[in-house]
C-alpha positions as CSV (number, residue, x, y, z in Angstrom):
1,M,-37.3,26.4,8.2
2,K,-33.5,26.1,7.8
3,F,-31.5,25.5,11.0
4,R,-28.0,25.5,9.5
5,T,-26.0,27.1,6.6
6,E,-24.6,24.7,4.1
7,I,-21.5,25.4,2.0
8,P,-22.3,24.7,-1.7
9,H,-20.5,21.9,-3.4
10,N,-18.0,23.4,-5.9
11,S,-16.6,20.9,-8.3
12,S,-12.8,21.2,-8.7
13,E,-11.0,21.8,-12.0
14,F,-9.7,18.3,-11.8
15,N,-10.8,14.8,-10.9
16,I,-8.8,12.4,-8.8
17,H,-8.9,8.7,-9.8
18,H,-7.3,5.5,-8.6
19,A,-4.5,5.4,-11.2
20,Q,-2.9,8.5,-9.8
21,K,-0.5,8.9,-6.9
22,L,-1.3,11.0,-3.9
23,C,0.6,12.1,-0.8
24,F,-1.0,13.5,2.4
25,L,1.1,15.5,4.8
26,G,0.1,17.5,7.9
27,S,-2.1,17.4,11.0
28,C,-4.2,14.5,12.3
29,F,-7.1,15.6,10.1
30,T,-4.9,14.6,7.2
31,E,-4.9,11.1,8.5
32,N,-8.7,11.1,8.6
33,I,-9.1,11.8,4.9
34,G,-5.9,9.8,4.0
35,R,-7.2,6.7,5.8
36,R,-10.4,6.9,3.8
37,M,-8.4,7.2,0.6
38,L,-6.5,4.1,1.6
39,D,-9.7,2.2,2.5
40,N,-10.9,3.0,-1.0
41,Q,-7.7,1.5,-2.5
42,F,-6.3,4.8,-3.7
43,N,-2.5,4.8,-4.3
44,A,-1.8,7.2,-1.4
45,I,1.0,7.9,1.1
46,V,-0.4,9.2,4.4
47,N,1.8,11.1,6.8
48,P,5.0,9.1,6.3
49,F,6.8,11.2,8.9
50,G,3.9,11.1,11.4
51,V,1.6,13.9,12.3
52,L,3.0,17.4,11.4
53,Y,1.1,20.4,12.8
54,N,2.8,23.6,11.6
55,P,3.7,24.8,8.0
56,A,7.4,25.1,8.8
57,S,7.9,21.5,9.8
58,I,6.0,20.3,6.7
59,E,8.1,22.6,4.6
60,K,11.3,21.3,6.1
61,H,10.5,17.7,5.2
62,L,9.6,18.6,1.7
63,W,12.9,20.5,1.2
64,S,14.8,17.5,2.6
65,I,13.1,15.2,0.0
66,I,13.8,17.7,-2.8
67,H,17.5,18.0,-1.9
68,G,17.8,14.3,-1.1
69,N,18.9,14.9,2.5
70,E,18.3,11.8,4.6
71,P,17.3,12.3,8.3
72,D,20.4,13.6,10.2
73,I,21.6,10.8,12.5
74,K,23.5,13.3,14.6
75,A,20.1,15.0,15.4
76,L,18.9,11.9,17.3
77,Y,18.2,12.8,20.9
78,R,18.2,10.3,23.8
79,H,15.6,10.8,26.5
80,K,14.5,8.2,29.0
81,D,16.3,5.4,27.2
82,M,14.5,6.3,23.9
83,Y,16.1,7.7,20.8
84,L,13.9,10.4,19.2
85,H,14.1,13.0,16.5
86,F,12.5,16.4,16.7
87,D,11.5,16.4,13.0
88,F,9.5,13.1,13.4
89,H,6.5,11.9,15.3
90,S,7.0,9.9,18.5
91,K,6.0,6.7,16.8
92,F,9.5,6.7,15.3
93,S,11.1,6.8,18.7
94,N,12.8,3.6,19.7
95,P,15.1,2.3,22.5
96,N,17.2,0.8,19.7
97,K,19.1,3.5,17.9
98,A,19.7,1.5,14.7
99,K,15.9,0.7,14.5
100,A,15.0,4.3,15.0
101,I,17.3,5.4,12.2
102,Q,16.0,2.7,9.9
103,Q,12.4,3.7,10.4
104,M,13.1,7.3,9.7
105,Q,15.1,6.5,6.6
106,E,12.4,4.2,5.2
107,A,9.9,7.0,5.7
108,F,12.1,9.4,3.9
109,H,12.6,7.1,0.9
110,S,8.9,6.3,0.7
111,V,8.1,9.7,-0.9
112,D,9.0,10.4,-4.5
113,L,7.8,13.9,-5.2
114,T,8.6,13.6,-8.9
115,S,5.9,10.9,-9.4
116,I,3.1,12.3,-7.2
117,D,0.0,13.7,-8.9
118,Y,-1.6,15.4,-5.9
119,L,0.0,16.7,-2.7
120,F,-2.5,17.4,0.1
121,I,-1.1,19.6,2.9
122,T,-3.1,20.3,6.0
123,W,-1.9,23.0,8.4
124,G,-3.0,22.7,12.0
125,T,-1.5,25.7,13.7
126,A,0.7,28.7,13.0
127,R,2.4,28.2,16.4
128,I,5.9,26.7,16.3
129,Y,8.3,25.6,18.9
130,R,12.1,26.1,18.6
131,N,14.7,24.0,20.4
132,K,16.7,26.4,22.6
133,A,19.8,24.3,22.0
134,D,20.1,25.2,18.3
135,H,17.0,27.5,17.6
136,S,15.7,24.9,15.1
137,V,11.9,24.5,14.6
138,V,10.7,21.1,16.0
139,A,7.8,19.1,14.6
140,N,7.3,17.4,17.9
141,C,8.4,18.3,21.4
142,H,8.1,14.6,22.6
143,K,6.7,15.8,25.9
144,L,10.1,17.2,27.0
145,P,10.0,20.1,29.5
146,A,8.6,23.3,28.1
147,K,11.6,25.2,29.4
148,E,13.7,23.6,26.6
149,F,11.7,25.3,23.9
150,L,10.8,28.8,22.7
151,R,7.3,29.4,21.4
152,E,6.4,31.8,18.6
153,A,3.8,32.4,15.9
154,L,4.5,32.3,12.2
155,S,3.3,35.4,10.3
156,V,1.2,35.3,7.2
157,D,4.0,36.9,5.2
158,S,6.6,34.4,6.4
159,I,4.4,31.4,5.5
160,V,3.7,32.8,2.0
161,K,7.3,33.7,1.3
162,S,8.7,30.3,2.3
163,Y,6.0,28.4,0.5
164,D,6.2,30.5,-2.7
165,T,9.8,29.4,-3.1
166,L,8.9,25.8,-2.1
167,I,6.0,25.5,-4.6
168,E,8.1,26.9,-7.4
169,K,10.8,24.3,-6.7
170,L,8.1,21.5,-6.6
171,R,6.7,22.7,-9.9
172,Q,10.1,22.6,-11.5
173,A,10.7,19.1,-10.2
174,N,7.2,17.9,-11.1
175,P,5.2,20.1,-13.6
176,K,2.1,17.8,-13.3
177,L,1.9,18.2,-9.5
178,T,-1.3,19.7,-8.0
179,I,-1.2,21.0,-4.5
180,V,-4.3,21.1,-2.3
181,L,-4.0,23.2,0.9
182,T,-6.4,22.7,3.9
183,V,-6.6,24.1,7.4
184,S,-7.4,21.5,10.0
185,P,-10.7,22.0,11.9
186,V,-9.1,20.5,15.0
187,R,-8.9,23.2,17.7
188,H,-5.6,23.9,19.4
189,L,-7.0,25.2,22.7
190,K,-3.7,24.7,24.6
191,D,-2.7,27.9,22.9
192,G,-5.8,29.6,24.2
193,F,-9.2,30.3,22.6
194,I,-8.2,33.6,21.1
195,E,-4.7,32.5,20.0
196,N,-6.3,29.4,18.3
197,Q,-8.5,31.6,16.2
198,R,-5.7,34.0,15.3
199,S,-3.5,31.0,14.4
200,K,-6.2,29.6,12.1
201,S,-6.7,33.0,10.6
202,R,-3.1,33.3,9.6
203,L,-3.2,29.9,8.0
204,I,-6.4,30.7,6.0
205,L,-4.9,34.0,4.8
206,A,-1.6,32.4,3.8
207,A,-3.5,29.6,1.9
208,E,-5.6,32.2,0.1
209,T,-2.5,34.2,-1.0
210,L,-0.7,31.1,-2.2
211,E,-3.8,29.9,-4.1
212,S,-4.1,33.3,-5.8
213,R,-0.4,33.3,-6.9
214,N,0.0,29.7,-8.0
215,P,-2.3,28.1,-10.6
216,N,-1.4,24.6,-9.4
217,V,-2.5,25.4,-5.8
218,H,-6.1,24.9,-4.6
219,Y,-7.9,25.2,-1.3
220,F,-10.3,22.7,0.3
221,P,-12.6,24.2,3.0
222,A,-12.2,21.6,5.8
223,Y,-12.1,24.2,8.5
224,E,-15.1,26.1,7.1
225,L,-17.2,23.0,6.9
226,M,-16.6,22.3,10.5
227,M,-17.0,25.9,11.8
228,D,-19.7,27.2,9.5
229,D,-21.6,24.2,8.1
230,L,-21.8,21.7,11.0
231,R,-21.2,24.3,13.8
232,D,-22.4,22.2,16.7
233,Y,-20.7,20.4,19.5
234,R,-22.5,17.2,18.7
235,F,-20.1,16.8,15.8
236,Y,-17.1,16.8,18.1
237,D,-15.5,13.9,20.0
238,D,-15.7,13.9,23.8
239,D,-12.6,16.2,24.0
240,L,-14.6,18.9,22.2
241,L,-11.5,19.5,20.0
242,H,-11.5,16.8,17.3
243,P,-14.3,16.2,14.7
244,N,-16.2,12.9,15.5
245,N,-16.8,10.2,13.0
246,Q,-20.0,11.7,11.8
247,A,-18.3,15.0,11.1
248,Q,-15.4,13.2,9.3
249,S,-17.9,11.3,7.2
250,Y,-19.7,14.5,6.2
251,I,-16.4,16.2,5.2
252,W,-15.4,13.1,3.3
253,N,-18.6,13.2,1.4
254,Y,-18.0,16.8,0.5
255,F,-14.5,15.9,-0.5
256,S,-15.8,13.2,-2.8
257,E,-18.3,15.6,-4.4
258,C,-15.5,18.1,-5.1
259,F,-12.8,15.8,-6.4
260,F,-14.3,12.5,-7.7
261,S,-16.0,11.8,-11.0
262,D,-19.2,9.7,-11.0
263,E,-17.2,6.7,-12.1
264,T,-14.7,7.1,-9.2
265,K,-17.6,7.5,-6.7
266,H,-19.2,4.3,-8.1
267,I,-15.9,2.4,-7.7
268,N,-15.7,3.6,-4.1
269,Q,-19.2,2.4,-3.4
270,E,-18.3,-1.1,-4.7
271,I,-15.1,-1.2,-2.6
272,E,-17.0,-0.1,0.5
273,Q,-19.4,-3.1,0.0
274,L,-16.4,-5.4,-0.3
275,C,-14.9,-3.9,2.9
276,K,-18.2,-4.4,4.8
277,A,-18.3,-8.0,3.5
278,K,-14.7,-8.6,4.7
279,Q,-15.6,-7.3,8.1
280,H,-18.7,-9.4,8.3
281,K,-18.6,-11.7,11.3
282,L,-18.8,-15.4,10.2
283,F,-20.3,-17.7,12.8
284,F,-19.7,-20.8,10.8
285,P,-16.6,-20.3,8.5
286,D,-16.7,-23.9,7.3
287,S,-20.3,-23.9,6.2
288,E,-21.6,-24.2,2.7
289,E,-23.3,-20.8,3.1
290,T,-20.0,-19.2,3.9
291,K,-18.5,-20.8,0.8
292,K,-21.3,-19.3,-1.3
293,F,-20.8,-16.0,0.3
294,A,-17.0,-16.1,-0.4
295,D,-17.5,-17.3,-4.0
296,A,-20.0,-14.5,-4.8
297,H,-17.6,-11.8,-3.5
298,L,-14.6,-13.4,-5.1
299,K,-16.4,-13.3,-8.4
300,K,-17.3,-9.6,-7.8
301,C,-13.7,-8.8,-7.1
302,Q,-12.5,-10.5,-10.2
303,T,-15.1,-8.7,-12.3
304,L,-14.2,-5.3,-10.8
305,S,-10.5,-6.0,-11.4
306,K,-11.1,-6.6,-15.1
307,Q,-13.3,-3.6,-15.4
308,Y,-11.0,-1.3,-13.4
309,P,-7.4,-2.5,-13.7
310,D,-6.0,0.5,-12.0
311,V,-7.8,-0.5,-8.7
312,D,-5.8,-2.9,-6.6
313,L,-8.2,-5.4,-5.1
314,Q,-5.7,-8.2,-4.4
315,M,-6.3,-7.9,-0.6
316,Y,-10.0,-8.8,-1.1
317,I,-9.3,-11.4,-3.7
318,D,-6.9,-13.2,-1.3
319,Y,-9.3,-13.0,1.6
320,F,-12.3,-14.3,-0.2
321,A,-10.3,-17.0,-2.1
322,G,-8.9,-18.2,1.2
323,L,-12.4,-18.2,2.7
324,S,-13.7,-20.2,-0.2
325,K,-11.2,-23.0,0.2
326,K,-12.1,-23.7,3.9
């Protein structure tokens, strides 16, 4: 008997490997996949501007990069002795104005869209908030009073229209660029149960339209995996909103089957073993057994580096080399 429906693994038209450059933008689900890419030593940039939930805010950052428009210093807002920016996550807020500006500018300059091979965009909600002061869309309200913002929902047509133009500009700037759209499975229940479903539906329909119109745009079914494949509260965190680690691992495995070649999956397995060895608790760091342990893994790192020169294992080499000398 079958007690769940499984979404078949469909291999993509392309394979992602360690020599390529990747950028992940969007909701906190983006960080889950992006973190695993970083753990497996992929050359990836993950949410350089912090978590971005709605399509309009992600689009705004991409246009800023395309036009070379650095973060507007005049747009800094002071609240409770903190300088913040409505286009950036609260992790960029700082009581020191100069440091806040520096962090935002460094984030801006960390993304070179002309050299990226794959751009992953995860939309979380079609709901947007506008600052009443200038009617601009904000990426983060920074817990300011709700009365200072207007709330509205993006339509499917508005998302498609704006992203059609954006995607064409990205294609002109970087013909090799492949874009992968996903809809986050994280539930935005503060908008209400019905509104959350309507919001996700708008995002899914917009992604479908963009994929059908643009050969360099593809869709990854993160939302469907959570809603239709796993479909059980045991795969959620205690807040019943975010996928738990087991669910994240399941979606990551599906992601791997879609986008990685057998060789890349083999490399990831080797790196995961090195990661576990690095995290292994050593009770007697100065013992001969520890030295043998370090030497064996150092040799493995050096062998893998020669076999796969595109994979940066320097962090592991330095760790095991230092452990070996103790």
